[in-house]
N, C-alpha and C positions, 0 to 999 in steps of 0.2 A: 454704739450706744443703745441701751435698752429703751424701747418705745414705752414700755409700762413705767419705767423709772422716770422718764421725761414727762409722761402724763401725770404722774403723782406729784412731781415737782411743780408743774404748771398749775395743777389744782390747788396745791398748798399756797403757791404764790398769789393766786387769784383770791383765795380766802383771806390772806394777809392784806391784800390790796383793799378788799371790801371792808375788812375790819378797820383799817386806817381811815377809809372814807366815812364810815359810820362814826368813828371817834371824832372826826372833824365836824360832822353834821350835828353831833350832840354837844359840841363846843367843850370837849374834854381834852386833857393833856394825855400824852403817852403814858400808859400805866404798865404795871408789871405783867398783867395778863397779855397785853399786846406784845410786849418785849419777849415773853416766853414763846408766844406763837411765832414771832419772827426768828427766834433761835431754832425752832423746829424747821422753819423754812430754810434757814441757812444750813442746817445739817443736811437737809434734802439736797440742796444745791451742791454741797461738798461731795456727797455720795455720787451725784450725777457727774461732777467734774472728774472724780476718780475713775468712774466708769468710762468716761470719754478718753482719758489718758491711757487707761488699760486697753481700750480698743485701738488706740494708736500704737501701743507697744506690741500688740499681737499681730500687727501688720495691716490693719485697716487704713487705707489712704484716701481721705476725702479729696474731691477734685480741687477744692480751695483749701489747701492744707494750712496756709498761714492764717487765714480767717478763722478756721476751726480752732487752731491753737490759741489765737487771740481771744475768742469767746471763752475757752476753757480757763485761760489765765485771768481774765477780767471778772468773770462771773462771781467768784467768791468775795470780791471786794465791794460790790455794789451795795448790798444790804448793810454791811457794817458802816460804810460811808454815809448812807442815808440815815441810819440810826444815830450816828454821831451828830449829824447835822440837826436832826429833830430834837435830840437831847440838849444840844448846845443852845439852840434858839427855841425857847419854850413858848413861842407864840402859837396861835391856832393854825395858821397856814403851814407851819413847819411839819406838822403831821402829814400833810399831803405829800411831802418828800418821801415818806415811807410808802405811800400808795404808788408813787411814780417808780420808786426803786423796785417794788414787788412786780409791777407791770413790766418794767424793763427786763427783769429776770425771766418772765414768761416769754418775752420775745427772744431773748438770748437762748434760752433752753430749746425753744421750738426751732429757731434758725440753726442752732448747732446740730440738732437731730436731723434736720433736712440735709445739712451738709454731709453728715455721716451716712445718710441713706444713699447718697449718690457717691459711689466710690470708683476708683480706677481698677 
């Protein structure tokens, strides 16, 4: 996995997380601008996942192979699930679900990168 790609993904996720927190602090609902930013974050996550699977296909074998594959499989579904939850429940705290989802993606991307850095 590319370290630069993971860094870009983590930075975009942190921006999305901060934006969601600011939206909650301003007592606003999820708007189109935030959803567009989250779509960019999801695109970045998808590119990172494809890069991870490409690394596996080219012969990179992380020490914890099952955990690495689980991170790559689960990562694309976290943000859409959080977005669905935030849009289904239009209350103020539901926007915090987007912040948690973005932060969870930061952790997953970083952990996956660390697992791919230690190979057999």
